[in-house]
C-alpha positions in Angstrom: 4.9 -45.1 -22.7 1.4 -44.5 -23.4 0.0 -41.0 -24.0 -3.3 -41.8 -22.5 -3.7 -41.8 -18.8 -7.5 -41.6 -18.3 -8.0 -45.3 -17.6 -5.1 -45.3 -15.1 -6.5 -42.4 -13.2 -10.0 -44.1 -13.0 -8.5 -47.2 -11.7 -6.4 -45.3 -9.2 -9.5 -43.5 -7.8 -11.5 -46.8 -7.6 -8.6 -48.4 -5.7 -8.2 -45.4 -3.4 -12.0 -45.5 -2.6 -11.8 -49.3 -1.9 -8.7 -48.9 0.4 -10.4 -46.0 2.3 -13.5 -48.1 2.9 -11.6 -51.0 4.2 -9.4 -48.9 6.4 -12.5 -47.2 7.9 -13.7 -50.5 9.0 -10.6 -51.1 11.2 -10.6 -50.4 15.0 -8.7 -47.4 16.0 -5.9 -49.3 17.7 -5.3 -51.3 14.6 -5.0 -48.3 12.5 -2.5 -46.8 15.0 -0.4 -49.8 15.0 -0.4 -50.0 11.3 0.6 -46.3 11.0 3.5 -46.9 13.5 4.8 -49.7 11.4 4.7 -47.6 8.3 6.6 -44.8 10.0 9.3 -47.3 11.2 9.6 -48.9 7.8 10.0 -45.6 5.9 12.2 -43.0 7.5 11.1 -40.4 5.0 7.7 -40.4 6.4 8.9 -39.4 9.9 9.0 -35.6 8.9 5.2 -35.7 9.6 6.0 -36.3 13.2 8.4 -33.3 13.4 5.5 -31.0 14.0 1.7 -31.4 14.4 -0.1 -31.2 11.0 -2.7 -28.5 11.5 -6.1 -29.1 10.2 -6.5 -28.1 6.6 -2.6 -27.9 6.2 -2.1 -31.6 5.3 -1.5 -30.4 1.7 1.7 -28.5 2.8 3.0 -31.6 4.7 2.5 -33.8 1.7 3.9 -31.2 -0.7 7.1 -30.9 1.4 7.4 -34.7 1.4 7.1 -35.0 -2.4 9.6 -32.2 -2.9 12.1 -33.9 -0.7 11.4 -37.1 -2.7 12.2 -35.3 -5.9 15.4 -33.9 -4.4 16.4 -37.3 -3.4 15.8 -38.7 -6.8 17.9 -35.9 -8.4 20.7 -36.5 -5.9 22.2 -39.5 -7.9 25.9 -39.2 -9.0 25.6 -41.4 -12.1 23.2 -44.0 -13.5 24.6 -46.4 -15.9 22.6 -48.5 -18.4 22.3 -51.4 -16.0 20.7 -49.2 -13.3 18.6 -47.1 -15.6 15.4 -49.2 -15.7 15.1 -49.2 -11.9 15.9 -45.5 -11.8 13.3 -44.6 -14.4 10.8 -46.7 -12.6 11.6 -44.7 -9.3 10.8 -41.5 -11.3 7.6 -43.0 -12.6 6.5 -44.0 -9.1 7.3 -40.5 -7.8 5.2 -39.0 -10.7 2.4 -41.4 -9.7 2.5 -40.3 -6.1 2.3 -36.6 -7.2 -0.7 -37.4 -9.5 -2.4 -39.1 -6.6 -1.7 -36.0 -4.5 -3.0 -33.8 -7.1 -6.4 -35.6 -7.1 -7.1 -34.0 -3.7 -5.0 -30.9 -4.1 -4.8 -29.9 -7.8 -3.3 -26.4 -7.4 -0.7 -27.7 -4.9 -0.1 -30.7 -7.3 0.7 -28.3 -10.2 3.3 -26.6 -7.9 5.0 -29.9 -7.2 5.1 -30.8 -10.9 6.6 -27.4 -11.7 9.2 -28.2 -9.1 9.9 -31.5 -10.8 10.2 -30.1 -14.2 12.7 -27.4 -13.0 14.7 -30.1 -11.1 14.9 -33.0 -13.6 17.6 -31.3 -15.7 20.0 -31.7 -12.8 20.5 -35.4 -13.7 20.8 -34.8 -17.6 24.6 -35.2 -17.2 24.3 -38.2 -14.9 22.3 -40.6 -17.1 23.9 -43.1 -19.5 21.0 -43.4 -21.9 19.1 -40.4 -23.4 16.0 -42.1 -24.7 14.5 -43.5 -21.5 14.9 -40.2 -19.7 13.5 -38.3 -22.7 10.4 -40.5 -22.6 10.0 -39.8 -18.9 10.4 -36.0 -19.5 7.7 -36.2 -22.2 5.4 -38.0 -19.8 6.2 -35.5 -17.0 5.4 -32.5 -19.3 2.2 -34.1 -20.5 1.0 -34.7 -16.9 2.0 -31.2 -15.9 0.1 -29.6 -18.8 -2.9 -31.8 -18.3 -3.2 -30.9 -14.6 -2.5 -27.2 -15.3 -5.3 -27.0 -17.6 -7.6 -27.9 -14.7 -6.2 -25.2 -12.4 -7.2 -21.6 -12.9 -4.4 -19.3 -14.1 -1.8 -22.2 -14.1 -1.8 -23.2 -17.9 0.1 -20.2 -19.2 2.8 -20.3 -16.5 3.3 -24.1 -17.0 3.3 -23.8 -20.7 5.9 -21.0 -20.7 8.1 -22.8 -18.1 8.0 -25.9 -20.4 9.1 -23.7 -23.4 12.0 -22.5 -21.2 12.9 -26.1 -20.4 12.8 -26.9 -24.0 15.1 -24.0 -25.0 17.6 -24.7 -22.2 17.7 -28.4 -23.0 20.9 -29.4 -24.9 20.2 -33.1 -24.7 16.8 -33.5 -26.5 15.1 -34.7 -23.3 12.3 -32.0 -23.6 12.2 -32.3 -27.5 8.4 -33.2 -27.4 7.4 -30.1 -25.6 6.4 -28.2 -28.8 4.2 -30.9 -30.0 2.7 -31.4 -26.5 1.8 -27.8 -26.4 -0.1 -28.1 -29.7 -1.9 -31.1 -28.5 -2.8 -29.7 -25.0 -6.4 -28.5 -24.3 -5.3 -24.9 -23.6 -7.9 -22.1 -23.6 -7.8 -19.9 -26.7 -6.3 -16.9 -25.0 -3.6 -19.0 -23.4 -2.7 -20.5 -26.8 -2.3 -17.0 -28.1 0.0 -16.0 -25.2 2.1 -19.0 -25.5 2.3 -18.5 -29.3 3.7 -15.1 -28.6 6.2 -16.4 -26.1 7.4 -19.0 -28.6 7.8 -16.4 -31.3 9.9 -14.2 -29.0 12.1 -17.2 -28.0 12.5 -18.2 -31.7 14.1 -14.8 -32.3 16.3 -15.0 -29.3 17.8 -18.5 -30.2 18.2 -17.9 -33.9 22.0 -17.6 -33.9 22.6 -20.2 -31.2 20.3 -22.9 -32.5 18.7 -22.6 -35.8 16.7 -25.9 -35.5 15.0 -24.8 -32.2 14.3 -21.4 -33.7 12.5 -23.0 -36.6 10.7 -25.4 -34.3 9.6 -22.5 -32.1 8.4 -20.4 -35.1 6.4 -23.4 -36.3 4.9 -23.9 -32.9 3.8 -20.2 -32.7 2.0 -20.6 -36.0 0.3 -23.8 -35.0 -1.0 -22.4 -31.7 -2.6 -19.4 -33.4 
């Protein structure tokens, strides 16, 4: 998986603008017919009809929809190696949907991504292959950090939650978090705060996991 997403974001914004322009040219009745067909085709969209979406609260409705989609993806019992590619593709599509949502609602997008980061360990015991999910978790962490850096006050919280995910992970799926934190464009004060958090965690896990303790100590030094 590529570590660079700038080109993809630009293409997505261009496509979004093109689609919006084309839809704006449709007559009202055609738009309504199209919307009805989409609701019929995807039952997950029908929650929008449960209650009127108030002006300015579309972000809440979309956020709820994305969280439900995350819960649905985490609800698998077992994914064997034959099903793994399609399952990872499902997670990647969901991440893409969240990134699209975050273009219009960055703060809300960060909250949904934080929810995703906390939810994904639920399937660690249910996946037959470790490498593919580890690559996805790295991508999820990278996207979350990148967006958090654009939202005031979010970077420190996200960085510390990713550190917690790294420490709790016994499968190596969040193993790239320390390197991603070093690479992330975090403000200097946030880097110092995350360094202090990493140092404290290094002391906490010394007896339980010497390797992680050393990695956290190294991270603290590199962030300063």
